[in-house]
KEGULO-372534 format. One line per 5 residues: their letters; for each residue x, y, z of C-alpha. Coordinates in pm, 1 decimal. Layout:
// residues N
A = X/Y/Z  ...
//
This chain:
// residues 201
MKLWP = 0.0/0.0/0.0  292.7/236.8/60.5  358.4/244.0/-313.8  26.3/408.5/-400.2  128.5/769.8/-333.4
FVILP = 422.9/733.1/-569.7  195.0/597.6/-841.3  -73.9/860.9/-800.1  138.7/1171.7/-757.1  271.2/1201.5/-1116.4
LSPFT = -85.0/1171.2/-1246.0  -219.2/1457.0/-1035.5  -349.4/1741.3/-1255.8  -235.5/1994.0/-994.2  131.3/1918.7/-1057.5
HAVTL = 117.9/1954.7/-1435.3  184.7/2278.9/-1623.8  41.0/2325.4/-1972.7  290.4/2414.0/-2247.0  230.4/2558.3/-2593.0
DELQQ = 349.3/2233.3/-2752.6  98.8/2037.2/-2544.8  -175.0/2282.6/-2636.0  -99.3/2236.9/-3005.1  -109.6/1859.0/-2958.1
RFTEQ = -439.7/1890.6/-2772.3  -592.0/2090.6/-3056.9  -443.4/1856.2/-3317.7  -656.4/1583.4/-3162.6  -963.7/1800.3/-3235.1
PLVRA = -978.5/1792.6/-3616.6  -1336.6/1920.3/-3617.8  -1492.8/2142.8/-3351.6  -1838.7/2295.8/-3343.1  -1926.3/2567.7/-3092.9
HFDQT = -2162.6/2850.5/-3008.4  -2016.0/3200.8/-3029.0  -2102.3/3532.5/-2869.0  -1923.0/3831.3/-3019.8  -1903.7/4185.4/-2881.8
RTIKE = -1743.9/4467.5/-3081.0  -1665.7/4786.0/-2892.3  -1604.5/5072.0/-3136.1  -1485.2/5406.7/-3004.8  -1719.7/5614.1/-3220.4
MPQPL = -2029.6/5415.7/-3119.9  -2207.3/5461.3/-2785.0  -2315.2/5097.6/-2757.4  -2119.8/4782.0/-2839.0  -2232.0/4564.2/-3130.5
RSQGE = -2335.6/4215.9/-3021.6  -2389.4/3908.0/-3232.7  -2413.9/3534.2/-3179.9  -2443.5/3210.7/-3370.0  -2272.5/2881.1/-3444.2
MLIAR = -1928.2/2809.4/-3584.7  -1737.3/2509.9/-3713.8  -1361.2/2481.3/-3760.1  -1241.1/2184.1/-3963.4  -862.9/2151.2/-3969.6
DTGLL = -840.0/2012.7/-4323.0  -1131.2/2205.3/-4474.6  -1193.5/2551.0/-4333.3  -1429.5/2758.1/-4123.5  -1807.7/2802.0/-4119.4
WDQTS = -1938.6/3103.6/-3925.0  -2318.5/3121.1/-3901.6  -2442.4/3434.7/-3727.2  -2805.4/3410.7/-3618.7  -2854.2/3752.4/-3454.4
PFPMR = -2896.1/4046.9/-3482.8  -2936.9/3937.4/-3848.0  -2851.5/3617.3/-4034.4  -2506.6/3604.7/-4190.3  -2331.7/3294.8/-4323.9
LMLND = -1958.9/3290.4/-4384.8  -1743.9/3015.9/-4536.1  -1363.9/3028.2/-4545.6  -1141.6/2770.7/-4709.7  -799.4/2772.1/-4875.9
TRMVQ = -919.9/2933.0/-5199.5  -1214.5/3159.0/-5123.3  -1434.3/3335.2/-4874.6  -1809.9/3341.2/-4933.0  -2042.1/3565.2/-4733.3
IINGQ = -2422.0/3567.5/-4744.5  -2595.3/3844.8/-4548.8  -2966.7/3830.9/-4476.3  -3040.5/3602.6/-4771.4  -2883.2/3834.0/-5028.5
PPQTI = -2674.6/3699.4/-5320.1  -2339.3/3552.6/-5208.8  -2029.3/3772.6/-5210.3  -1715.5/3580.9/-5301.6  -1354.2/3681.2/-5241.4
TADNN = -1078.3/3461.2/-5379.3  -717.4/3414.2/-5276.6  -611.9/3571.6/-5608.9  -799.4/3900.1/-5575.0  -746.0/3954.0/-5202.0
PQMFQ = -426.9/3785.7/-5076.8  -434.5/3979.9/-4748.6  -772.9/3831.0/-4663.8  -631.5/3485.9/-4711.5  -327.9/3561.5/-4502.4
FNHLL = -576.1/3645.5/-4227.1  -779.6/3332.3/-4306.2  -465.0/3119.7/-4269.5  -392.7/3297.7/-3944.9  -746.7/3249.6/-3813.6
RALFQ = -725.1/2876.5/-3860.9  -380.9/2879.0/-3695.5  -534.3/3051.9/-3393.6  -805.9/2789.2/-3356.2  -546.7/2513.6/-3385.6
ADRKV = -260.7/2676.4/-3188.2  -33.5/2612.2/-3487.5  299.5/2707.0/-3330.4  490.1/2737.4/-3657.8  241.6/2983.8/-3812.1
LEQNF = 204.2/3179.2/-3488.8  580.9/3217.6/-3445.1  612.0/3346.1/-3803.0  362.8/3625.9/-3735.5  375.4/3710.0/-3363.7
RIDFQ = 577.2/3752.1/-3051.4  427.9/3484.1/-2826.6  358.3/3503.2/-2455.0  211.6/3171.1/-2338.9  118.9/3129.3/-1974.1
DKGSD = -2.8/2832.2/-1775.6  -273.1/2961.3/-1538.1  -311.9/2644.3/-1333.1  -591.6/2386.3/-1324.2  -515.6/2311.6/-1690.9
RWTLK = -608.3/2667.0/-1797.1  -387.0/2883.3/-2019.2  -356.5/3221.0/-2190.0  -178.4/3312.0/-2511.4  -92.5/3673.8/-2594.9
LTPVV = 10.2/3736.4/-2955.1  180.5/4062.1/-3056.3  211.3/4104.9/-3435.3  563.2/4138.8/-3577.5  486.6/4133.0/-3952.2
TPLDK = 294.9/4360.2/-4190.8  -1.2/4400.0/-4239.9  -91.1/4242.9/-3904.2  118.1/4492.6/-3708.0  -69.1/4774.4/-3883.4
IFTSI = -408.1/4629.2/-3787.3  -372.2/4470.9/-3442.2  -205.7/4576.8/-3120.4  -247.8/4224.5/-2985.4  -461.1/3911.5/-3005.1
DLSGK = -533.4/3740.0/-2673.8  -655.0/3382.0/-2645.7  -753.8/3174.8/-2345.0  -908.8/2840.9/-2269.0  -870.7/2497.9/-2119.9
TYLET = -954.7/2183.3/-2315.0  -1085.9/2405.1/-2594.6  -1022.1/2757.8/-2711.3  -1276.9/2964.4/-2515.0  -1206.2/3334.5/-2573.1
IQLND = -1048.2/3547.8/-2845.5  -985.3/3919.2/-2795.5  -877.6/4130.8/-3092.5  -724.7/4465.5/-2995.1  -685.0/4684.0/-3302.3
KQGDL = -476.2/4991.7/-3371.9  -785.7/5214.9/-3382.2  -854.5/5140.9/-3017.3  -1151.4/4917.2/-3099.4  -1202.4/4581.8/-2932.5
TDITL = -1360.8/4255.5/-3046.9  -1439.9/3989.2/-2785.8  -1543.2/3639.8/-2899.3  -1656.8/3381.8/-2644.8  -1691.4/3020.7/-2756.2
SHQRL = -1907.6/2775.5/-2561.4  -2084.2/2440.5/-2592.6  -1788.8/2297.9/-2786.2  -1844.2/1951.1/-2927.1  -1633.8/1704.7/-3124.2
TPATL = -1917.1/1491.8/-3261.5  -2014.0/1414.1/-3523.6  -1644.2/1366.4/-3598.0  -1692.8/1418.3/-3973.2  -1866.5/1686.4/-4176.2
TDDER = -2238.0/1644.8/-4232.6  -2371.0/1634.2/-4589.1  -2488.6/1995.8/-4556.2  -2147.9/2111.5/-4429.7  -1967.0/1934.5/-4713.8
KRFAA = -2199.5/2095.7/-4966.9  -2132.3/2439.4/-4822.8  -1757.2/2400.0/-4846.5  -1789.2/2268.0/-5201.1  -2057.4/2492.3/-5347.0
E = -2070.8/2830.3/-5173.4
//
């Protein structure tokens, strides 16, 4: 019986510090994540913040679906070649990698954020990763390349098992807060509707 403490102690979550490499590995094991989002944009020139919410999906090998449900419906699809946006049932607006390379640099970055892709993050930011205890972590990203350093002061991420918050601090003094909740890993593959959106929109 005297051996039990020596077996249990290394497995205690209270003695383990999260590292950025472990976080990347954790997210690598989540090839497809669906979640609810609440977004708040605080703009200096506006007296009230802009709030929106909806559902999102990030698929490591495919792209991002962002489905805002309020205050008005807006559907967004991002993949490696194009971005398609549909606002309030209007005709789709399509941006391609050829006609807007900066958008697709940001698209690549956005997916890197969701996946804690260390290589991409280190190419674009100064990284401050902190273990906050109880398996929680924060990641502060300060842009070091153009055009990101002309747009953002910093991007702050936090979470635990999943990415939970994203805060975009821009050079104009405006702030975007995104909170992700109700994350789920199943179904583990794209539905027929999701596949059609990535292929057709």
